C-alpha positions as CSV (number, residue, x, y, z in Angstrom):
1,X,-36.1,41.5,66.4
2,X,-38.5,40.9,69.5
3,X,-41.2,43.4,70.1
4,X,-42.6,44.1,73.7
5,X,-46.1,44.3,74.6
6,X,-47.7,44.5,78.0
7,X,-45.6,44.2,81.0
8,X,-42.5,44.0,78.9
9,X,-42.9,40.5,77.9
10,X,-41.2,39.5,74.6
11,X,-43.7,38.9,71.8
12,X,-42.8,35.7,69.5
13,X,-41.3,37.2,65.9
14,X,-42.4,35.7,63.0
15,X,-40.5,35.8,59.7
16,X,-43.2,36.5,57.1
17,X,-42.6,37.5,53.6
18,X,-42.8,40.9,54.5
19,X,-40.2,40.4,56.7
20,X,-37.9,38.8,54.5
21,X,-38.5,41.8,52.2
22,X,-37.5,44.4,54.8
23,X,-34.6,42.4,55.6
24,X,-33.3,42.1,51.9
25,X,-34.0,45.7,51.3
26,X,-31.6,46.5,54.2
27,X,-29.0,44.3,53.1
28,X,-29.5,41.0,54.9
29,X,-28.5,38.2,52.9
30,X,-30.1,34.8,53.8
31,X,-27.6,31.7,53.7
32,X,-28.2,28.0,53.7
33,X,-29.0,26.5,57.1
34,X,-26.4,24.4,58.8
35,X,-26.4,20.7,58.3
36,X,-28.3,20.1,61.7
37,X,-31.0,17.4,61.8
38,X,-32.5,15.4,64.2
39,X,-32.4,11.2,64.9
40,X,-33.8,9.0,66.8
41,X,-31.5,7.1,69.5
42,X,-32.3,3.7,67.4
43,X,-30.7,5.6,64.3
44,X,-27.6,6.9,66.6
45,X,-26.8,3.8,68.9
46,X,-29.2,1.3,67.7
47,X,-31.3,1.2,71.1
48,X,-33.6,-1.4,71.4
49,X,-36.8,-1.4,73.8
50,X,-36.0,-2.3,77.3
51,X,-32.2,-1.0,77.0
52,X,-30.9,1.8,78.7
53,X,-29.4,4.6,76.6
54,X,-25.7,3.9,78.6
55,X,-26.1,0.3,77.5
56,X,-27.2,1.1,73.6
57,X,-24.1,3.3,73.6
58,X,-21.7,0.6,75.0
59,X,-22.6,-1.8,72.7
60,X,-22.2,0.2,69.7
61,X,-19.0,1.3,71.0
62,X,-17.9,-2.5,71.6
63,X,-17.3,-1.4,75.2
64,X,-18.5,-2.6,78.8
65,X,-21.3,-0.4,80.2
66,X,-20.0,1.5,83.3
67,X,-23.1,3.1,85.1
68,X,-21.1,5.8,87.6
């Protein structure tokens, strides 16, 4: 659902209420989004300032850090 404009460049496609109505009329079923979410490295690995991500991961996993 990308419209082309000058120079055959793709124009962003935004789903407006009108577009949703057209899609529903065409039989498209909107499902719930997946369970994707964002998280910071602090949340994921307990990262602390001055620490490399590799060190945070190793500390979290209880393994020595090996930077190869």
